[in-house]
C-alpha positions in Angstrom: 265.0 -30.3 53.8 261.9 -29.9 51.9 259.5 -32.7 52.1 257.1 -32.3 49.0 255.5 -35.7 49.0 254.6 -36.0 52.8 252.5 -32.8 52.3 251.2 -33.7 49.0 250.3 -37.3 49.7 248.2 -36.1 52.5 246.4 -33.7 50.4 246.0 -36.2 47.5 244.5 -38.8 49.8 242.1 -36.2 51.0 241.0 -35.3 47.7 240.7 -38.9 46.6 238.4 -39.8 49.4 236.3 -36.5 48.9 235.9 -36.8 45.2 234.6 -40.4 45.2 231.7 -41.1 47.5 232.3 -44.8 47.6 236.2 -44.6 48.4 237.3 -46.2 51.6 240.7 -47.0 53.1 241.3 -50.8 53.3 244.4 -53.0 53.7 246.9 -50.1 52.7 244.9 -48.9 49.7 242.1 -46.5 49.1 239.5 -48.5 47.1 236.3 -47.4 45.5 237.8 -44.5 43.6 236.2 -43.4 40.4 238.4 -44.3 37.4 239.1 -41.3 35.3 239.0 -43.3 32.2 236.0 -45.7 32.6 234.2 -43.9 35.2 233.6 -47.0 37.5 234.0 -47.1 41.1 236.7 -49.7 40.9 240.0 -47.9 41.0 242.5 -47.9 43.8 245.6 -46.0 45.0 248.1 -47.0 47.7 247.8 -44.9 50.9 251.3 -44.5 51.6 252.3 -43.3 48.0 249.0 -42.4 46.1 250.9 -41.4 42.9 248.9 -43.5 40.6 245.3 -44.3 40.4 244.9 -47.7 38.9 241.7 -49.4 37.6 240.9 -52.9 38.8 239.0 -53.7 35.6 242.0 -55.0 33.8 240.1 -56.7 30.7 237.8 -53.7 30.3 240.0 -50.8 31.2 242.9 -51.2 33.4 244.0 -47.6 33.0 246.7 -46.0 35.2 246.4 -42.3 35.8 248.9 -40.2 37.6 247.5 -38.2 40.4 249.6 -35.3 39.2 247.1 -35.2 36.1 244.2 -35.4 38.4 245.2 -32.6 40.6 247.6 -30.4 38.6 247.1 -27.4 41.2 249.3 -29.5 43.4 252.1 -29.7 41.0 252.1 -26.1 40.0 252.5 -23.1 42.2 255.7 -24.4 43.9 257.1 -20.9 44.5 254.0 -20.2 46.6 253.9 -23.4 48.5 257.5 -23.9 49.0 259.3 -20.6 49.4 263.2 -20.5 49.8 264.3 -19.8 53.3 267.9 -18.8 54.8 268.2 -22.3 55.8 267.0 -23.9 52.6 267.7 -21.4 49.7 266.6 -24.0 47.1 263.3 -25.1 48.6 261.4 -24.3 45.5 263.7 -26.4 43.2 264.0 -29.3 45.7 260.1 -29.7 45.9 260.0 -29.4 42.1 262.5 -32.3 41.6 260.8 -34.3 44.3 257.3 -33.9 42.5 259.1 -35.5 39.5 260.2 -38.6 41.7 263.9 -37.4 41.5 266.0 -38.2 44.7 267.6 -34.8 45.6 269.9 -36.2 48.3 272.7 -37.0 46.0 272.0 -34.6 43.1 274.3 -31.5 42.6 271.7 -28.8 41.9 270.9 -25.2 42.8 267.9 -22.7 42.7 268.2 -20.0 40.0 265.9 -17.8 38.2 264.9 -16.6 34.7 262.8 -13.4 33.9 260.4 -14.1 31.0 258.1 -11.3 29.7 258.6 -9.1 32.7 258.0 -11.9 35.3 260.8 -13.7 37.2 260.4 -17.6 37.7 262.5 -19.8 39.9 264.4 -22.6 38.2 266.2 -25.9 38.9 269.7 -25.1 37.9 272.2 -27.9 37.0 275.8 -27.2 35.9 278.1 -29.5 34.1 281.1 -29.3 31.7 280.6 -25.5 31.4 276.9 -25.9 30.6 274.1 -24.4 32.7 270.8 -26.0 32.4 267.8 -24.4 33.9 264.2 -25.7 34.1 261.6 -23.0 34.6 259.2 -23.7 37.8 255.6 -22.5 37.3 255.9 -21.4 33.8 253.0 -22.1 31.5 254.8 -21.2 28.1 255.9 -23.8 25.8 259.7 -23.9 26.1 260.4 -24.4 29.7 264.1 -25.2 29.4 267.1 -22.7 29.1 270.6 -23.9 28.3 273.8 -22.0 27.7 275.9 -23.2 24.8 276.2 -27.0 24.7 277.5 -28.0 21.3 279.4 -31.3 21.6 278.4 -31.8 25.2 276.1 -34.1 27.0 274.9 -34.6 30.5 276.1 -37.9 32.0 274.7 -39.6 35.2 277.3 -40.6 38.0 277.2 -44.3 37.1 278.0 -43.9 33.3 281.7 -44.2 33.9 282.7 -47.8 33.5 279.2 -48.9 32.6 278.8 -51.6 29.9 275.4 -50.4 28.7 274.2 -46.8 28.7 270.8 -45.3 27.8 270.7 -42.3 25.5 267.8 -40.0 26.0 266.9 -36.4 25.3 266.2 -34.8 28.6 268.2 -34.5 31.9 265.1 -35.6 34.0 264.7 -38.7 31.7 268.4 -39.4 32.5 267.9 -38.9 36.2 264.8 -41.2 36.3 266.9 -44.0 34.6 269.9 -43.5 36.8 267.7 -43.8 39.8 266.1 -47.1 38.6 269.7 -48.6 38.3 270.2 -47.6 34.5 273.2 -45.4 33.6 272.2 -42.6 31.0 273.3 -39.6 29.0 271.0 -36.8 28.0 271.7 -35.1 24.4 269.9 -32.1 25.6 268.1 -31.8 22.1 266.7 -34.4 19.7 268.6 -32.8 17.0 272.1 -32.7 18.8 274.6 -35.4 18.5 277.5 -35.1 21.1 279.9 -37.5 19.4 282.4 -37.3 22.0 280.2 -39.0 24.4 279.9 -42.4 22.6 282.9 -44.7 23.2 283.7 -48.0 21.8 283.1 -51.2 23.9 279.8 -49.7 25.4 276.4 -50.8 24.3 274.2 -47.8 23.9 270.3 -48.2 24.5 268.6 -45.5 22.3 265.7 -44.5 24.4 264.2 -41.5 22.8 260.4 -40.6 23.2 258.0 -42.5 21.1 256.8 -39.5 19.3 257.6 -37.9 15.8 260.6 -35.9 17.2 261.9 -39.1 19.0 261.6 -41.4 16.1 263.5 -38.9 13.8 266.2 -38.8 16.7 266.3 -42.6 16.9 267.0 -43.0 13.1 269.7 -40.3 13.2 271.5 -41.9 16.0 270.9 -45.4 14.5 272.7 -44.2 11.5 275.6 -42.6 13.3 276.3 -45.6 15.5 276.1 -48.0 12.6 278.5 -46.1 10.5 280.7 -45.9 13.4 280.5 -49.6 14.3 279.3 -48.8 17.7 277.0 -51.4 19.4 273.5 -50.3 20.2 270.0 -51.4 21.0 266.8 -49.5 21.0 264.1 -49.5 23.8 261.6 -46.6 23.8 258.9 -46.0 26.3 255.0 -46.3 25.2 253.6 -43.6 23.2 252.6 -40.7 25.3 255.2 -41.5 28.2 258.6 -40.7 29.0 261.1 -42.4 31.2 260.3 -39.9 34.2 256.6 -40.9 34.0 257.5 -44.5 34.2 259.5 -43.7 37.3 256.6 -42.1 38.8 254.2 -44.8 38.1 256.4 -47.4 39.5 257.0 -49.3 36.2 260.8 -48.9 36.6 261.1 -50.6 40.1 260.8 -54.1 41.5 259.1 -56.9 39.5 257.7 -54.4 37.0 261.1 -53.2 35.8 262.0 -56.4 33.6 258.5 -56.4 32.2 258.6 -52.6 31.5 262.2 -52.9 29.6 260.9 -56.1 27.6 257.9 -54.0 26.3 260.1 -51.0 25.6 262.5 -53.3 23.6 259.7 -54.3 21.6 258.6 -50.8 20.9 262.0 -50.2 19.7 262.0 -53.0 17.1 258.7 -51.8 16.0 260.2 -48.4 15.5 262.9 -49.7 13.4 260.8 -51.7 11.0 261.6 -50.7 7.3 258.1 -51.0 5.9 254.6 -51.3 6.9 254.6 -55.1 6.3 257.8 -55.5 8.1 256.2 -53.5 11.1 253.2 -55.9 11.0 255.2 -59.0 10.8 257.4 -58.0 13.7 254.2 -57.3 15.6 252.8 -60.7 14.9 256.0 -62.1 16.3 254.8 -61.2 19.8 251.1 -61.1 19.2 250.3 -63.8 16.5 247.1 -63.9 14.5 246.4 -60.4 15.0 244.0 -58.6 12.5 244.9 -54.9 13.4 244.9 -51.3 12.5 248.4 -49.7 13.0 250.4 -46.6 12.3 253.8 -46.4 10.4 255.6 -43.5 9.3 253.0 -41.0 9.4 250.2 -43.2 7.8 247.6 -45.7 8.9 247.4 -49.4 7.7 245.2 -52.4 8.2 247.2 -55.8 8.8 245.4 -59.1 8.2 246.3 -62.6 7.8 245.4 -65.9 6.1 246.1 -69.3 7.6 247.4 -72.0 5.1 247.1 -75.6 5.5 250.4 -76.2 3.6 252.5 -73.5 5.1 252.9 -70.3 7.2 250.2 -67.8 7.4 250.1 -65.0 4.7 250.4 -61.4 5.9 248.6 -58.7 4.1 248.8 -55.0 4.6 246.5 -52.2 3.2 246.7 -48.6 3.6 243.8 -46.9 5.2 244.7 -43.3 5.6 247.6 -41.0 4.4 247.6 -39.6 7.9 247.4 -40.7 11.6 244.3 -39.9 13.6 244.2 -39.6 17.3 241.2 -38.7 19.5 242.4 -35.9 21.8 239.1 -36.3 23.8 235.4 -36.9 23.3 232.9 -34.3 24.1 229.6 -35.5 26.0 226.5 -33.5 25.7 224.5 -34.6 28.9 221.8 -31.9 28.6 219.1 -34.5 27.7 217.9 -37.0 30.3 218.6 -40.5 29.7 220.4 -39.7 26.4 224.2 -39.0 25.9 225.6 -37.6 22.7 229.3 -37.6 21.9 231.3 -35.8 19.4 235.1 -36.4 19.1 238.0 -33.8 18.7 240.6 -35.5 16.5 244.1 -34.6 15.8 244.9 -35.6 12.2 248.8 -35.7 11.7 250.0 -35.7 8.2 253.4 -35.6 6.7 252.0 -33.3 3.9 249.4 -31.3 5.7 250.8 -31.0 9.2 248.5 -31.1 12.2 244.9 -30.3 12.0 242.3 -30.7 14.8 239.0 -31.9 13.3 235.6 -32.2 15.3 233.7 -35.3 14.2 230.1 -36.4 15.2 229.6 -39.8 16.4 227.4 -40.4 13.2 230.4 -39.6 10.9 231.9 -43.1 11.7 228.8 -44.7 10.6 228.6 -43.0 7.1 231.6 -43.5 4.9 231.0 -40.8 2.4 230.5 -38.4 5.4 233.8 -39.5 6.8 235.8 -39.1 3.6 234.2 -35.7 2.9 235.2 -34.4 6.3 238.7 -35.5 5.7 238.8 -34.1 2.1 238.1 -30.6 3.6 241.6 -30.8 5.1 243.2 -32.5 2.0 243.2 -35.9 3.8 242.4 -39.3 2.2 240.6 -42.3 3.6 241.0 -45.4 1.2 239.1 -48.1 2.9 235.4 -49.4 2.8 232.7 -49.5 5.4 233.9 -52.3 7.2 237.4 -50.7 7.4 236.0 -47.6 8.8 234.3 -49.6 11.6 237.9 -51.2 12.3 239.3 -47.7 12.5 236.8 -46.5 14.9 237.3 -49.6 17.1 241.1 -48.9 17.0 240.6 -45.3 17.9 238.1 -46.0 20.7 240.4 -48.8 22.2 242.7 -46.2 23.3 240.3 -45.1 25.8 240.0 -41.3 24.9 239.0 -39.2 27.7 235.4 -38.0 27.8 234.7 -34.3 28.5 231.5 -32.7 29.4 231.0 -29.5 27.7 229.2 -26.9 29.7 225.8 -25.5 28.8 226.3 -22.1 29.9 229.1 -19.7 30.9 229.6 -19.3 34.5 228.4 -21.4 37.3 228.3 -25.1 36.6 226.1 -27.0 39.0 227.5 -30.5 38.2 231.0 -29.6 39.2 230.3 -26.7 41.6 232.9 -24.6 39.7 232.6 -21.2 37.8 233.8 -22.1 34.2 234.9 -19.5 31.6 236.8 -19.5 28.2 240.0 -19.7 29.4 240.1 -20.4 33.1 237.9 -21.8 35.9 237.6 -21.5 39.6 237.0 -24.8 41.6 234.9 -25.0 44.7 237.6 -23.9 46.9 238.2 -20.7 44.7 241.5 -22.0 43.2 242.2 -20.5 39.6 242.9 -23.1 36.9 244.0 -22.2 33.4 242.7 -24.3 30.4 244.9 -27.1 29.1 246.5 -27.0 25.5 243.8 -29.5 24.4 241.0 -26.9 25.2 239.6 -28.2 28.3 240.2 -28.5 32.1 241.7 -31.8 32.5 241.3 -32.3 36.2 237.5 -31.9 35.9 237.1 -33.3 32.6 235.2 -30.0 31.6 235.1 -28.2 28.3 234.0 -24.2 28.5 230.7 -23.2 26.8 231.7 -22.6 23.3 229.0 -20.2 22.4 230.2 -17.0 24.1 233.1 -15.3 22.3 233.1 -11.8 23.9 235.2 -12.8 26.8 238.1 -11.3 28.9 240.6 -14.1 28.4 243.5 -12.8 30.6 243.4 -11.4 34.2 245.8 -8.8 35.7 245.9 -8.4 39.5 244.3 -5.0 40.7 243.8 -3.4 44.0 240.2 -4.2 44.9 240.0 -1.5 47.6 241.3 1.2 45.3 238.7 -0.1 42.5 235.9 0.4 44.9 236.9 3.9 45.7 237.3 4.9 42.2 233.9 3.2 41.4 232.3 5.2 44.3 233.9 8.4 43.3 232.4 8.1 39.8 228.9 6.8 40.5 228.5 7.3 44.3 226.3 4.6 46.1 224.5 3.9 42.8 227.5 2.4 41.5 228.0 0.4 44.6 224.7 -1.1 44.7 224.9 -1.9 41.0 228.1 -3.7 41.8 226.4 -5.5 44.5 223.8 -6.8 42.1 226.7 -8.3 39.7 228.4 -9.9 42.6 225.1 -11.3 44.2 224.3 -12.8 40.9 227.5 -14.8 41.0 225.9 -16.5 43.9 222.1 -16.6 42.8 222.0 -20.2 42.6 222.6 -20.3 46.4 220.2 -17.2 46.9 217.5 -18.9 44.7 217.8 -22.2 46.7 217.1 -20.3 50.0 214.4 -17.8 48.9 213.0 -19.1 45.7 213.6 -16.0 43.7 216.4 -13.6 42.3 215.5 -10.0 41.4 216.3 -7.9 38.3 218.2 -4.6 38.0 217.2 -1.6 35.9 219.5 1.5 34.9 217.2 4.3 33.7 217.1 8.1 33.4 218.7 10.9 31.6 220.7 9.9 28.5 224.6 10.3 28.5 224.7 9.9 32.3 227.1 6.8 32.4 224.7 4.0 32.4 226.0 2.1 29.4 229.6 2.8 30.7 228.9 1.4 34.2 227.4 -1.8 32.5 230.4 -2.2 30.5 232.6 -1.9 33.5 230.7 -4.3 35.5 230.5 -6.8 32.6 234.3 -6.5 32.4 234.6 -7.3 36.0 233.1 -10.7 35.4 235.1 -11.5 32.3 232.5 -10.4 29.7 234.1 -7.8 27.3 230.8 -6.1 25.8 228.1 -3.6 26.8 225.3 -6.3 26.7 222.5 -7.4 24.4 221.2 -4.5 22.2 217.4 -4.9 22.1 215.9 -4.1 18.7 213.4 -5.5 16.3 216.1 -7.0 14.2 216.7 -9.7 16.7 214.6 -12.8 16.7 213.0 -13.9 19.8 214.6 -17.0 19.8 218.0 -15.6 19.4 217.5 -13.2 22.3 216.3 -16.1 24.6 219.2 -18.2 23.8 221.8 -15.5 24.4 220.1 -15.1 28.0 220.3 -18.7 28.5 224.0 -18.8 27.8 225.0 -17.5 31.1 224.6 -19.1 34.4 224.8 -17.0 37.7 226.0 -14.1 35.5 224.1 -10.9 34.4 223.0 -10.3 30.9 222.5 -6.6 30.4 219.6 -5.8 28.1 220.3 -2.4 26.3 217.8 0.3 25.3 214.8 -1.8 24.7 211.5 -0.2 23.8 208.2 -2.0 23.9 207.3 -1.4 20.3 210.7 -1.9 18.9 211.8 -5.1 20.7 210.8 -8.6 20.6 211.5 -8.9 24.2 208.2 -9.0 26.5 209.1 -6.9 29.4 206.2 -8.2 31.5 207.4 -11.8 30.8 210.0 -11.2 33.7 207.4 -12.4 36.1 208.1 -16.2 35.8 211.7 -15.5 35.4 211.9 -14.0 38.7 211.1 -17.5 40.1 213.6 -19.1 37.4 211.1 -20.8 35.3 212.2 -21.8 31.7 212.6 -19.1 29.2 210.9 -21.4 26.6 209.4 -24.7 26.3 209.1 -26.6 23.0 208.0 -30.1 21.9 210.9 -32.3 20.8 210.8 -33.7 17.3 210.0 -37.1 18.5 206.8 -39.1 18.6 206.8 -39.4 22.5 205.8 -36.8 24.9 209.2 -35.2 25.3 209.9 -31.3 25.6 213.0 -29.3 25.6 213.0 -26.3 27.9 215.5 -23.4 27.6 216.6 -22.9 31.1 217.2 -19.5 32.8 219.8 -19.6 35.5 221.3 -16.0 35.4 220.0 -12.5 35.9 218.9 -9.5 33.8 219.7 -6.0 34.1 217.9 -3.5 32.0 219.6 -0.5 30.7 217.1 2.1 29.3 216.2 5.8 29.4 212.5 5.0 30.2 211.7 2.0 32.3 209.3 -0.2 30.0 207.5 -2.1 33.0 203.8 -1.6 33.3 202.3 -3.8 35.8 202.8 -3.6 39.6 204.1 -7.1 40.1 206.7 -6.5 37.3 207.9 -3.3 38.9 208.2 -4.8 42.2 210.6 -7.4 41.0 213.2 -4.8 39.9 215.7 -3.0 41.8 215.7 0.3 39.9 218.7 3.1 40.0 217.9 6.4 38.4 220.6 8.2 36.6 220.4 12.1 36.2 222.9 14.9 35.1 222.9 16.2 38.5 226.6 16.3 39.8 228.2 14.9 36.7 230.8 17.6 36.7 231.9 16.8 40.3 232.4 13.1 39.5 234.1 13.7 36.1 237.6 13.2 37.4 236.8 10.1 39.2 234.9 8.8 36.1 238.0 9.4 33.9 240.2 7.4 36.5 237.8 4.4 36.2 238.0 4.5 32.6 241.7 3.9 32.6 241.2 0.4 34.0 241.8 -2.2 31.2 239.5 -5.2 30.6 242.2 -7.4 32.0 242.6 -5.2 35.2 238.7 -5.2 35.7 238.8 -9.0 35.3 240.9 -9.0 38.1 237.8 -7.9 40.4 236.0 -11.0 39.4 239.2 -13.1 39.9 239.3 -11.5 43.5 235.7 -12.2 44.2 235.6 -15.8 43.0 238.9 -16.7 44.5 237.3 -15.7 47.9 233.8 -17.5 47.0 233.9 -19.3 50.3 233.5 -16.0 52.1 230.5 -15.0 50.1 228.9 -18.5 50.0 229.1 -18.7 53.8 227.3 -15.4 54.7 225.4 -13.9 51.7 221.9 -15.5 52.7 222.4 -14.5 56.2 223.3 -10.7 55.2 220.2 -10.8 53.0 217.9 -11.8 55.9 219.6 -9.2 58.3 219.3 -6.5 55.7 215.7 -7.2 54.8 214.8 -7.2 58.5 216.4 -3.7 58.7 214.6 -2.3 55.7 211.1 -3.6 57.0 211.8 -2.2 60.4 212.3 1.2 58.6 208.9 1.3 56.7 209.7 -0.9 53.6 206.3 -2.7 54.0 206.5 -4.9 51.0 208.5 -8.1 51.6 209.4 -8.6 48.1 210.8 -5.1 47.5 212.9 -5.4 50.8 214.5 -8.7 50.0 215.3 -7.6 46.4 217.2 -4.6 47.6 218.8 -6.8 50.5 220.1 -9.0 47.6 222.0 -6.1 45.9 223.4 -4.7 49.3 224.6 -8.2 50.5 226.9 -8.5 47.5 228.7 -5.4 47.8 228.7 -5.4 51.6 230.5 -8.9 51.8 232.9 -7.5 49.0 233.9 -4.4 51.0 234.7 -6.6 54.2 237.6 -8.2 52.5 238.6 -5.5 50.1 238.6 -2.7 52.8 238.2 0.4 50.6 239.1 3.8 52.0 235.8 5.3 51.5 232.9 6.6 53.7 229.7 5.2 52.3 226.1 5.7 53.3 225.1 2.7 51.3 222.7 1.0 53.6 220.7 4.4 53.8 220.9 4.7 50.1 219.5 1.1 49.7 216.6 2.0 52.2 215.7 5.2 50.2 215.8 3.1 47.0 213.4 0.5 48.4 211.1 3.4 49.7 211.1 5.0 46.3 210.3 1.7 44.7 207.2 1.3 46.8 205.9 4.6 45.4 207.0 4.0 41.8 205.7 0.5 41.8 202.0 1.4 41.9 200.2 -0.1 39.0 199.1 1.8 35.7 196.6 -0.7 35.1 194.0 0.9 37.4 190.9 -0.5 35.5 192.2 -4.0 35.3 193.2 -4.0 39.1 189.8 -2.8 40.0 188.1 -5.4 37.9 190.4 -8.3 39.5 189.3 -7.1 42.9 185.6 -7.0 42.0 185.6 -10.6 40.7 187.5 -12.0 43.7 184.9 -14.5 45.3 182.8 -15.0 42.2 181.5 -18.3 41.2 180.6 -20.1 37.8 177.2 -18.6 37.6 179.1 -15.3 37.8 181.6 -16.3 35.0 184.5 -17.1 37.3 186.1 -20.4 38.4 189.6 -21.7 39.4 191.3 -25.0 38.8 193.7 -27.3 40.6 196.8 -25.4 39.0 195.7 -22.1 40.5 194.4 -20.7 37.3 191.8 -18.1 37.5 189.4 -18.7 34.5 187.0 -15.8 33.5 184.2 -15.7 31.1 184.4 -12.0 30.4 180.8 -11.1 29.2 179.3 -12.8 32.3 181.8 -11.5 34.8 181.6 -7.9 33.5 177.7 -8.0 33.7 178.0 -9.7 37.3 180.1 -6.8 38.7 177.2 -4.3 38.1 179.7 -1.6 37.2 180.0 0.5 34.1 183.2 -0.2 32.1 185.1 1.2 29.2 185.3 -2.3 28.0 188.1 -1.6 25.2 190.5 -0.2 27.6 189.6 -2.7 30.3 190.4 -5.6 28.1 193.5 -4.2 26.9 194.8 -3.7 30.4 193.8 -7.3 31.5 196.1 -8.4 28.8 198.8 -6.9 30.8 197.9 -8.2 34.1 200.3 -10.3 36.1 199.8 -14.0 35.2 197.6 -13.7 32.0 198.3 -16.5 30.0 195.9 -16.5 27.1 192.4 -17.1 26.0 191.0 -20.5 24.9 187.6 -22.1 24.4 186.5 -24.1 27.5 183.6 -25.9 29.1 184.7 -25.1 32.7 182.0 -22.1 33.0 179.2 -23.8 31.1 179.6 -27.6 30.7 176.9 -27.7 28.0 178.4 -25.0 25.9 181.9 -24.3 25.2 183.0 -20.4 25.8 186.0 -18.4 25.3 187.6 -18.0 28.5 190.6 -15.8 29.8 193.1 -17.7 31.9 195.2 -16.0 34.7 198.0 -17.9 36.6 197.9 -16.9 40.1 200.8 -17.3 42.5 198.6 -18.5 45.4 195.0 -19.5 46.1 192.7 -16.5 46.1 190.7 -15.3 49.1 187.7 -17.4 48.3 189.8 -20.5 48.2 191.3 -19.6 51.6 187.7 -19.2 53.1 186.9 -22.7 51.8 190.0 -24.3 53.3 189.1 -22.8 56.7 185.5 -23.9 56.3 186.9 -27.4 55.7 
């Protein structure tokens, strides 16, 4: 027999202790759990059955959260975790029922299957009175139930026969949950289906449909039918957003809580049967007297208030506030600014006239009456209240404790959660894949994807990774392999940067029409981006280009066909980005000293016919791959085969890599060090060039370890040749400037040169040029000096001459110059 809960409880316990640093086992409980609603370390769960996380802060929060909502992956993938066996052919269905709290020992069920859109899903199959009910398992579509013809039939639990009171619900699992709690029940199988033959005189029927729009409609329909046929009935409906199966799982239908729950459900039922908004309010006040409140009734929102009179009962007053119902689906938190949190709210507006609209409100909209009204009017919805009523409405909505969701600031790696987050799916720290919830965020992690990137591959098809490598190698040879390695390594660039303090750039250059752009598109799609890249042109604004670059984290931004004179991008500006300095820093519009910096956490790949890098330091920071027309005919067939991969199939490569992220994270830095050592031993004398090429090699090397392609590659030797070629091509074109900088190394203030504590080299050009005792082409020299690594501008300063300010040139150096080293040695 399958024991779903034994295995799942152990995993839940492990995760609760891992996810909450202050969580401890004590007296049969796990205390110190972070409450998913209020965020405080004051929630707890029972060790033996950690099905619910309960918050101790009863007056401020008191939330109960099902652990199946916190860890939905444990309650999906049933087929993978619990496969049928010859001794237990219904293992998957059994585990699924146990996950819903259903006792399978006495239930007559089997495991079936249903094919939907070409894929076969296991099902829980229950047969009764000639009807077959099937509930699809691991299916993510909207309609998960399949029924054969059931007109006039209903599902009856075992204890219905002879019972004096029987609950009437829609679903079979709700009926089983009630039966298991000692409450006989029948399931109508649909909210619009009335199995008349199931209702018998002499039995009191309890209408227990869901507390939602469809459930209330069913409630009124059955109320009318039972009244007309003089059949006794009562109404008990579960709290809004819950069903009877949820109450079974949360323990509210067992022990001392059972009577309290049923009393509350009876009150919910009386409110649902109210004839008018005023009748609703008066019934509410019978249980909660003297309540000024906002409430919902028949698709509209009202305010209820009362007046106490000396000579008689209080007077109730009801005022309509909205011609719809508002509900905060979740609040989005922008935590990008330190010590400041900004919220906006995703609100579902449900109207009898306009249907359901999802509206995004800023926090300020609830403090400005006209703005609030205007926002609703855009959806043909009306607010009738005043400013005070708007405050009451906001309080009413916030009292429901809507979930706070953090919106990611970029696409890709999210450092706060240690997850990779994309538009429709994400990968957790163990590489598990999670689809986005219907509300547009990832419930378990309270994460919303970055919303500024719309060129994404949203679906993934499984693909043979080994065959893909073979096809890529056949089309592009070792060039394509090293390029793929760079894209892979970028996924783990946050780990590489943490270890080495840098991350290199990639450059595809060479003859036109050699497949550079095709390769870029292929590699982008492998990591869920369905575009060639960012076309560099003068039509772009500098700020726009920088923002697009900042929108990716541990992902590659491809820069297409840029030319120094046509593009706003400054190619030698990559120098600080190599060490992941900010793309841009600007002052905030405040009176204090605050600034906002545009972070760079991704990588850049330049795709161009002619490389635009001028200075030696810039060239050294780039791994360059040159494309030529040579051999194109020989690889054409493989290139055509590579083109047959759909974007969804290519996305399967990224899915494979991030699903195995632990493999890469464990070894990538070690492989970089080993490869760099090898390259240096073979004559790559510049450490920076050796490590840059080792980064790209490490990515594809680790990939091939697990993909196991059927190819014979010479990739390590190709990487070596590429690094040796880079040493030759990285020679500076700024010969005059380089010679001048060598001449002034060691100069002092009297010779026009000094240094500050931030490693700036400060030069007064007229004095320094004269002090070299050399003859210079000054115009060409000064033009080249503007392109030198670290040139940060000119400004008036007194550092050379305290008595007279002079225009000086500032150069940012990576480390102290030779003169400072000598000075330190002397000290």
